[in-house]
N, C-alpha and C positions, 0 to 999 in steps of 0.2 A: 504494500500500500504506500502510495506517495501522497503526502499531504503537504502542500506548500502554498504560500501566498506570493511567491516570487515567479513572475511570468517566465523569466529566463530558465528556471529549473523545469517548469512545466514543458516548455518548448523543447528543451534538451531530451526530456523523457519521451516526448512524442516522437522525436526523430529516432530514438532507439527502438521503439516498438510499435509505433502506430503510423506506418507509412501513409495510410489513407488520410491522416489528419494534417500532413505536412502542408498541402496547399492552403489550408485554413489558418495557418499560424501567422501572427502579426509580423514577425521578424523576417525580412527578406534574406537574412543570412541563412536561415534554415529552409525557407521555401525554395531556394535555388537547388536544393538536393532532390526535389520532386521532378521526376521525368517519367511519365507513364509509358513511354516507348521503350525504356530500358527494363530489362528483367532484373538486374542487380543494381543496387544503389550503394555506393561506397560507405555511407555513414549509417545506413539503416540496418541494424542487426536482425530485426524482426523478432525481438524478444516478446513472448506472449505469456508472461507469468500472471495468469489469472487467479484471482483469489476465489476460493470456494464461497458460495453464498452464505453458509453458516458462519464461516470465519469473518466475512465482511459484516454480518449482523453483530457478532460479538465485538469486533473492533469498533463499530459505530457507537455502541454503548460505552465501551471502555474509554474512548476518546473524550467523552463528556467529563471524565475525571482526571484527565492528563495534567491540567494546571495544578490541581491539588497534589497529585503525586509528585510533580516536579518541585513544588514548594517543600514537600517533606524530604525529597532527595537532597535539595540544596541545604536545608536545615541540618540534615544528617552529615553532609559533607563538611559544613562549617564546624559542627561539633567535633567530628573526628580530626579535622585539620588542627583545630585549636588544642585538643588534648594531646595529640601526637607530637606536635611541634613544641609544646610547652614542657611536657614531662619527659620526653625521651630524646630530645634533641634531633628529631627527624625534621628534614626540610621539605615543606610542601611544594609540589610542582604545579598545583592547580591554581 
């Protein structure tokens, strides 16, 4: 599953796996790779990693909680970083 609000990432992903969407992309940089007369296109790998419908339904529900889960992860990271660097002389790289 790809979730992004960056148009550049979306267009790159389309070029990798959705050849039929290339003519509809906004960026001329990616549209230039569409040539219906050619059998093979150098940039399009044709990846078709389709998510199973049940997995998509589960992910859709779980994504509603992602902000809270990320807050907990950041809080845990801060706690561990503080404890490890203060008590054991470990240097944090994060």
